[in-house]
C-alpha positions as CSV (number, residue, x, y, z in Angstrom):
1,X,-18.0,47.0,93.1
2,X,-18.5,44.3,90.5
3,X,-21.3,41.7,90.4
4,X,-19.1,38.8,91.2
5,X,-17.9,40.7,94.4
6,X,-21.5,41.7,95.5
7,X,-22.3,37.8,95.0
8,X,-19.3,36.8,97.0
9,X,-20.0,39.2,100.0
10,X,-23.8,37.8,100.1
11,X,-22.6,34.0,100.1
12,X,-19.8,34.5,102.4
13,X,-21.7,34.7,105.7
14,X,-23.9,31.7,104.4
15,X,-20.6,29.7,103.6
16,X,-19.1,30.5,107.1
17,X,-22.1,29.3,108.9
18,X,-21.9,25.9,106.8
19,X,-18.4,25.6,107.8
20,X,-19.1,26.2,111.5
21,X,-21.9,23.6,111.5
22,X,-19.7,21.2,109.6
23,X,-17.1,21.2,112.3
24,X,-19.1,21.3,115.3
25,X,-22.8,20.0,114.5
26,X,-22.1,17.8,111.6
27,X,-25.3,15.8,111.9
28,X,-27.2,19.0,111.6
29,X,-25.5,19.5,108.2
30,X,-27.3,16.1,107.2
31,X,-30.7,17.6,108.1
32,X,-29.8,20.7,106.2
33,X,-29.2,18.7,102.8
34,X,-32.4,16.8,103.3
35,X,-34.5,19.9,103.6
36,X,-32.8,21.9,100.8
37,X,-32.7,19.0,98.3
38,X,-36.2,19.6,96.8
39,X,-35.4,23.4,96.8
40,X,-31.8,23.2,95.4
41,X,-31.6,24.8,92.0
42,X,-29.1,24.0,89.1
43,X,-26.8,26.8,88.6
44,X,-26.5,25.5,84.9
45,X,-30.1,27.0,84.3
46,X,-29.0,30.5,85.2
47,X,-25.5,30.7,84.2
48,X,-24.0,30.2,80.5
49,X,-22.0,26.8,81.6
50,X,-21.9,23.3,80.8
51,X,-21.3,22.4,84.4
52,X,-24.4,21.3,86.2
53,X,-24.1,21.9,89.8
54,X,-27.2,22.1,92.5
55,X,-27.0,24.7,94.9
56,X,-26.6,24.9,97.9
57,X,-26.7,21.0,98.3
58,X,-23.8,19.6,96.0
59,X,-20.9,21.7,97.2
60,X,-22.0,20.9,100.9
61,X,-22.2,17.3,99.9
62,X,-18.8,17.5,98.5
63,X,-17.5,19.1,101.9
64,X,-19.2,16.4,103.7
65,X,-17.4,13.7,101.7
66,X,-14.0,15.2,102.4
67,X,-14.7,15.5,106.1
68,X,-16.0,12.0,106.4
69,X,-12.9,10.5,104.4
70,X,-10.6,12.5,106.7
71,X,-12.4,11.4,109.8
72,X,-12.5,7.9,108.6
73,X,-8.6,7.9,108.1
74,X,-8.1,9.3,111.5
75,X,-10.6,7.5,113.5
76,X,-12.0,4.6,111.5
77,X,-15.7,5.0,112.5
78,X,-17.3,2.8,109.9
79,X,-18.1,-0.6,111.5
80,X,-17.0,-3.5,109.6
81,X,-20.5,-4.7,109.6
82,X,-21.7,-1.7,107.6
83,X,-19.1,-2.3,104.9
84,X,-19.9,-6.2,104.9
85,X,-23.7,-5.8,104.3
86,X,-24.7,-7.1,100.8
87,X,-26.2,-3.9,99.7
88,X,-22.8,-1.9,100.8
89,X,-20.9,-4.6,98.9
90,X,-22.8,-4.1,95.8
91,X,-22.6,-0.4,96.1
92,X,-18.8,-0.5,96.5
93,X,-18.5,-2.9,93.6
94,X,-20.6,-0.5,91.5
95,X,-18.3,2.4,92.4
96,X,-15.1,0.4,91.7
97,X,-16.7,-0.6,88.1
98,X,-17.3,3.1,87.4
99,X,-13.8,3.7,88.3
100,X,-12.6,1.0,85.9
101,X,-14.7,2.0,83.3
102,X,-14.0,5.7,83.5
103,X,-10.3,4.8,82.5
104,X,-11.6,3.4,79.3
105,X,-14.2,6.1,78.7
106,X,-14.7,7.9,75.4
107,X,-14.8,11.1,77.6
108,X,-12.5,10.6,80.7
109,X,-13.1,13.8,82.1
110,X,-16.9,13.4,82.2
111,X,-16.6,10.0,83.6
112,X,-14.5,11.0,86.5
113,X,-16.6,13.8,87.3
114,X,-19.6,11.3,87.3
115,X,-17.5,9.1,89.6
116,X,-17.1,12.0,92.0
117,X,-20.8,12.9,92.1
118,X,-21.5,9.2,92.8
119,X,-18.9,9.5,95.9
120,X,-20.5,12.6,97.2
121,X,-23.9,11.1,97.1
122,X,-23.1,7.5,98.3
123,X,-20.7,8.3,101.1
124,X,-22.6,11.2,103.0
125,X,-26.0,10.0,102.4
126,X,-25.7,6.1,102.4
127,X,-22.7,5.1,104.4
128,X,-22.6,8.1,106.9
129,X,-26.4,7.8,106.7
130,X,-26.3,4.3,108.4
131,X,-24.3,5.7,111.2
132,X,-26.6,8.8,111.5
133,X,-29.7,6.6,111.9
134,X,-28.1,4.1,113.9
135,X,-27.2,6.7,116.8
136,X,-30.8,7.7,117.1
137,X,-33.5,5.8,115.3
138,X,-36.1,8.7,115.7
139,X,-33.9,10.6,113.4
140,X,-35.6,8.9,110.5
141,X,-38.7,10.9,111.4
142,X,-36.8,14.3,111.1
143,X,-35.4,13.1,108.0
144,X,-38.8,12.3,106.5
145,X,-40.6,15.6,107.8
146,X,-38.0,17.7,106.5
147,X,-38.0,16.3,103.0
148,X,-41.8,16.2,102.7
149,X,-41.9,19.8,104.3
150,X,-39.6,21.1,101.5
151,X,-41.5,19.1,99.0
152,X,-44.9,20.6,100.1
153,X,-43.4,24.1,99.5
154,X,-42.4,23.2,96.2
155,X,-45.8,21.7,95.5
156,X,-47.8,24.7,96.7
157,X,-45.3,27.0,94.5
158,X,-46.0,24.6,91.6
159,X,-49.7,24.6,91.8
160,X,-49.8,28.4,92.3
161,X,-48.0,28.8,89.0
162,X,-49.9,26.3,87.3
163,X,-53.3,28.1,88.6
164,X,-51.9,31.4,87.0
165,X,-52.0,29.3,83.8
166,X,-55.2,27.9,84.2
167,X,-53.8,24.5,84.8
168,X,-53.1,23.8,81.4
169,X,-51.3,20.7,80.3
170,X,-48.5,22.3,78.5
171,X,-47.8,24.6,81.4
172,X,-47.7,21.6,83.6
173,X,-44.4,20.7,82.1
174,X,-42.6,23.7,83.5
175,X,-44.3,25.1,86.3
176,X,-42.1,23.5,88.9
177,X,-38.8,25.3,87.5
178,X,-36.5,26.3,89.1
179,X,-36.8,23.4,91.8
180,X,-37.4,20.7,89.2
181,X,-36.4,20.6,85.7
182,X,-39.5,19.2,84.3
183,X,-42.7,17.5,85.3
184,X,-41.4,13.9,85.1
185,X,-38.8,14.2,87.9
186,X,-41.1,16.2,90.0
187,X,-43.8,13.6,89.5
188,X,-41.4,10.6,90.3
189,X,-40.4,12.3,93.7
190,X,-43.9,13.0,94.6
191,X,-44.8,9.3,94.2
192,X,-41.8,8.5,96.2
193,X,-42.8,10.6,99.2
194,X,-46.8,9.6,98.8
195,X,-46.8,6.2,100.4
196,X,-44.8,7.7,103.3
197,X,-47.4,10.1,104.1
198,X,-50.0,7.4,104.9
199,X,-47.4,5.5,107.0
200,X,-46.8,8.7,109.0
201,X,-50.7,9.3,109.3
202,X,-51.3,5.9,110.5
203,X,-48.6,6.4,113.3
204,X,-50.1,9.8,114.3
205,X,-53.9,9.0,113.7
206,X,-54.2,9.7,117.6
207,X,-52.0,12.8,117.6
208,X,-54.6,15.7,116.9
209,X,-52.3,18.3,115.7
210,X,-50.0,16.0,113.5
211,X,-53.2,14.1,112.2
212,X,-54.4,17.4,111.0
213,X,-51.1,18.4,109.2
214,X,-51.2,15.1,107.4
215,X,-54.8,15.5,106.6
216,X,-54.0,18.5,104.8
217,X,-50.6,17.2,103.3
218,X,-52.3,14.1,101.8
219,X,-54.8,16.0,99.7
220,X,-51.9,18.6,98.6
221,X,-49.8,15.8,97.4
222,X,-52.5,14.0,95.7
223,X,-53.4,16.9,93.8
224,X,-49.9,17.8,92.9
225,X,-49.5,14.3,91.4
226,X,-52.7,14.4,89.5
227,X,-51.6,17.9,88.2
228,X,-48.0,16.9,87.5
229,X,-49.4,15.0,84.4
230,X,-46.7,12.3,85.0
231,X,-48.0,9.1,83.7
232,X,-45.4,6.9,85.2
233,X,-46.0,8.6,88.7
234,X,-49.7,7.5,88.7
235,X,-48.8,4.1,87.8
236,X,-45.8,3.4,90.0
237,X,-48.2,4.5,92.9
238,X,-50.7,1.7,91.6
239,X,-47.9,-0.9,91.6
240,X,-46.8,0.3,95.1
241,X,-50.3,-0.3,96.4
242,X,-50.3,-3.9,95.0
243,X,-47.0,-4.6,96.4
244,X,-48.4,-3.3,99.8
245,X,-51.5,-5.7,99.5
246,X,-49.0,-8.6,98.7
247,X,-46.9,-7.8,101.7
248,X,-49.8,-7.2,103.9
249,X,-51.1,-10.6,103.1
250,X,-47.5,-12.1,103.5
251,X,-47.1,-13.4,99.7
252,X,-43.2,-14.8,100.1
253,X,-40.8,-12.9,98.0
254,X,-40.0,-15.9,95.9
255,X,-43.5,-16.2,94.8
256,X,-43.2,-12.7,93.7
257,X,-40.2,-13.3,91.7
258,X,-41.7,-16.2,90.1
259,X,-44.7,-14.2,89.2
260,X,-42.4,-11.5,87.6
261,X,-40.4,-14.1,85.7
262,X,-43.5,-15.6,84.4
263,X,-44.5,-12.0,83.3
264,X,-41.3,-11.5,81.5
265,X,-41.6,-14.9,79.9
266,X,-45.2,-14.1,78.6
267,X,-44.1,-10.8,77.1
268,X,-41.2,-12.5,75.5
269,X,-43.3,-15.4,73.7
270,X,-46.1,-13.0,72.8
271,X,-43.7,-10.0,72.0
272,X,-45.1,-9.7,68.3
273,X,-48.7,-9.7,69.0
274,X,-48.1,-7.2,71.9
275,X,-46.3,-4.9,69.7
276,X,-49.1,-5.0,67.0
277,X,-51.8,-4.1,69.7
278,X,-49.6,-1.4,71.1
279,X,-49.2,0.1,67.5
280,X,-52.9,0.5,67.2
281,X,-53.2,2.6,70.2
282,X,-53.3,6.2,69.4
283,X,-54.2,7.9,72.6
284,X,-52.2,10.9,73.4
285,X,-50.5,12.1,76.5
286,X,-51.0,15.8,75.6
287,X,-54.5,15.7,76.7
288,X,-56.3,16.8,79.9
289,X,-58.6,13.7,79.6
290,X,-57.2,11.4,82.5
291,X,-58.3,8.0,81.0
292,X,-56.7,8.8,77.4
293,X,-53.6,10.0,79.3
294,X,-53.3,6.8,81.2
295,X,-54.1,4.7,78.0
296,X,-51.3,6.8,76.2
297,X,-48.7,5.2,78.3
298,X,-48.8,2.3,75.7
299,X,-49.0,4.3,72.6
300,X,-46.0,3.7,70.6
301,X,-47.3,4.9,67.2
302,X,-48.0,8.6,67.5
303,X,-47.0,9.7,71.3
304,X,-43.8,11.7,71.0
305,X,-42.8,11.1,74.6
306,X,-43.1,7.4,74.2
307,X,-41.4,7.4,70.8
308,X,-38.5,9.4,72.2
309,X,-38.0,6.9,74.9
310,X,-37.9,4.1,72.3
311,X,-35.2,6.1,70.5
312,X,-33.0,6.8,73.6
313,X,-33.4,3.0,74.7
314,X,-32.7,1.8,71.0
315,X,-29.5,4.0,71.0
316,X,-28.6,2.6,74.4
317,X,-28.8,-0.9,73.2
318,X,-26.7,-0.1,69.8
319,X,-24.1,1.8,72.1
320,X,-23.9,-1.3,74.2
321,X,-23.6,-3.7,71.2
322,X,-20.5,-1.6,69.9
323,X,-18.8,-1.7,73.4
324,X,-20.5,-4.7,75.3
325,X,-18.0,-5.1,78.1
326,X,-16.8,-1.7,79.2
327,X,-19.3,0.7,77.7
328,X,-18.7,4.2,76.5
329,X,-18.0,5.6,79.8
330,X,-20.0,6.6,82.9
331,X,-21.9,9.8,82.4
332,X,-21.3,9.9,78.7
333,X,-24.6,8.8,77.1
334,X,-26.0,12.3,76.3
335,X,-22.8,13.2,74.5
336,X,-22.1,9.9,72.6
337,X,-25.7,8.7,71.6
338,X,-26.6,11.0,68.7
339,X,-25.0,8.9,65.9
340,X,-26.6,5.8,67.1
341,X,-30.1,7.2,66.6
342,X,-31.9,5.6,63.8
343,X,-33.8,7.7,61.3
344,X,-37.0,5.9,61.8
345,X,-36.9,6.6,65.5
346,X,-36.5,10.1,65.4
347,X,-39.2,12.5,66.7
348,X,-40.0,16.0,67.1
349,X,-38.2,16.1,70.4
350,X,-35.1,14.3,69.4
351,X,-31.9,16.1,69.3
352,X,-28.1,15.6,68.6
353,X,-27.0,18.2,70.9
354,X,-26.7,16.3,74.2
355,X,-28.9,18.8,76.0
356,X,-32.2,16.9,76.6
357,X,-31.3,14.3,79.1
358,X,-30.1,10.9,78.9
359,X,-31.0,7.2,78.4
360,X,-34.5,7.6,80.0
361,X,-33.8,4.2,82.2
362,X,-31.8,3.7,85.3
363,X,-30.7,0.2,83.9
364,X,-30.2,0.9,80.3
365,X,-27.9,3.9,81.1
366,X,-25.5,1.8,82.9
367,X,-25.7,-0.7,80.1
368,X,-24.7,1.7,77.4
369,X,-22.0,3.5,79.7
370,X,-20.5,0.6,81.8
371,X,-21.4,-2.5,79.8
372,X,-23.3,-5.5,80.9
373,X,-21.7,-5.6,84.4
374,X,-22.8,-2.2,85.0
375,X,-26.4,-2.9,84.4
376,X,-26.4,-6.1,86.2
377,X,-24.8,-4.4,89.3
378,X,-27.7,-2.1,89.4
379,X,-30.3,-4.6,88.8
380,X,-28.9,-6.7,91.5
381,X,-28.6,-3.7,94.0
382,X,-32.1,-2.7,93.5
383,X,-33.1,-6.5,93.9
384,X,-31.4,-6.6,97.1
385,X,-32.9,-3.5,98.6
386,X,-36.3,-4.6,98.0
387,X,-35.8,-8.1,99.2
388,X,-33.9,-7.0,102.3
389,X,-36.7,-4.4,103.2
390,X,-39.4,-7.1,102.8
391,X,-37.6,-9.8,104.6
392,X,-36.9,-7.5,107.5
393,X,-40.5,-6.4,107.6
394,X,-41.7,-10.0,108.0
395,X,-39.2,-10.6,110.8
396,X,-39.7,-7.5,113.0
397,X,-42.3,-7.1,115.8
398,X,-45.1,-4.6,115.3
399,X,-43.9,-0.9,116.1
400,X,-43.9,2.5,114.5
401,X,-40.4,1.9,112.8
402,X,-41.7,-1.4,111.3
403,X,-44.6,0.9,109.6
404,X,-41.9,3.3,108.4
405,X,-40.0,0.5,106.9
406,X,-42.9,-0.6,105.1
407,X,-43.6,2.8,103.6
408,X,-40.0,3.3,102.8
409,X,-40.0,0.1,100.6
410,X,-43.1,1.1,99.0
411,X,-41.6,4.6,98.4
412,X,-38.3,3.0,96.9
413,X,-40.5,0.7,94.7
414,X,-42.3,3.7,93.1
415,X,-38.9,5.0,92.1
416,X,-37.3,1.9,91.1
417,X,-40.2,0.9,88.8
418,X,-40.1,4.6,87.5
419,X,-36.5,3.9,86.7
420,X,-37.4,1.6,83.8
421,X,-38.9,4.9,82.0
422,X,-36.7,7.6,83.4
423,X,-33.3,8.3,85.4
424,X,-32.6,10.9,88.0
425,X,-30.2,9.2,90.3
426,X,-27.2,11.6,88.9
427,X,-29.4,14.5,90.7
428,X,-29.6,15.2,94.5
429,X,-33.5,15.2,93.9
430,X,-33.7,11.4,93.8
431,X,-30.5,10.5,95.3
432,X,-30.9,11.8,98.8
433,X,-34.5,10.2,99.4
434,X,-33.4,6.9,97.6
435,X,-30.2,6.3,99.3
436,X,-31.4,8.0,102.5
437,X,-34.1,5.4,102.7
438,X,-31.8,2.5,101.8
439,X,-29.4,3.6,104.6
440,X,-32.3,3.4,107.0
441,X,-33.4,-0.1,105.8
442,X,-29.7,-1.3,106.1
443,X,-29.4,0.1,109.6
444,X,-32.5,-1.6,110.8
445,X,-31.3,-4.9,109.2
446,X,-28.0,-4.6,111.1
447,X,-29.5,-3.7,114.4
448,X,-31.9,-6.7,114.0
449,X,-29.0,-9.0,113.7
450,X,-27.1,-7.1,116.4
451,X,-24.4,-6.4,113.9
452,X,-24.3,-2.6,115.3
453,X,-25.4,-0.8,118.3
């Protein structure tokens, strides 16, 4: 029997179980996706193929998408209130704009595949997620615990591999493989989960067994974050803590927005002086000295990682200037940016092969691929998610769900801040927790306004 025949026989029982669960226990399939997201692997890493597909999650998400759409056509399960929520409207506008720009894409097949992946992320995780959580609010706890448990397994696996390599900085870039492609995506998701651990601990501080589990998990995740050597993850956690203090002391959102705008204006006015200061920074990220590693975040003179980000960001802006309205097409950045790299920005890790990531930004990526409207839709969506969460937190009475809401906001803030430096929302690793937590926030918002039962 051929290798493919053996593989098919091994996969068939698993596939039949999934089909049975999909038709008779659809909610359990949602839990399955949540648990296996941190444990999924990209088939592209093991098979000579240009098709990136995360197994087992993405084929199941596609199946869920089909079932949800068919069920919606037959039974119309989505409440109008869900579709009319500002966050839902922004997501639908984003999907429509992706569709429109896909027709004008430099690589239409790539763009329509990108649209399909967005659909199988948004519809099962966000839109169905709102219904899923509204049917039983306690489901958010299962959602969080399943994801955290799987991330703990990945962290233990990673730390064990790292220990075998003497916890060296160089091995820290790949020891999380095959579950995460590199240390930056791994660090970003660890940072997203980190505030949630403290929320769960606070809720369970009088529950002996659960408290003991969390007292083990918090140090595990702390060590994992430190040893991920992901500078952005460290900084976003600090940023989330600052936001926690601002929320805790009830600083109003409009004042936070004013502070942000003043900060942006200050940077714009003093840009030349700041740039000269950054150019004098020669701290390297490839060091095991924690202080120097943090300082290297601002090194734009010799740090290859930072310089490559500048290369990608510059390329994204140049791509946008070439096609400012419609962009080059959703999902095409990696395939089209090479000619737009400036020779002075090239680094030892630059490539023209389209095989080393994308725009390194959740915001500049859409700018290059979908034009100015694409970036604005993403920025407005992020702003509405954070605003809705903080406003809702200030309105709700004290409860355990309110605590989960707070730490969900903080977790999302770590990711959206990380999104200025990297982008992973085209993978299940980031999409499931980000849009799952967003669905939870929208569900609470709709219930608080009695728009859904």
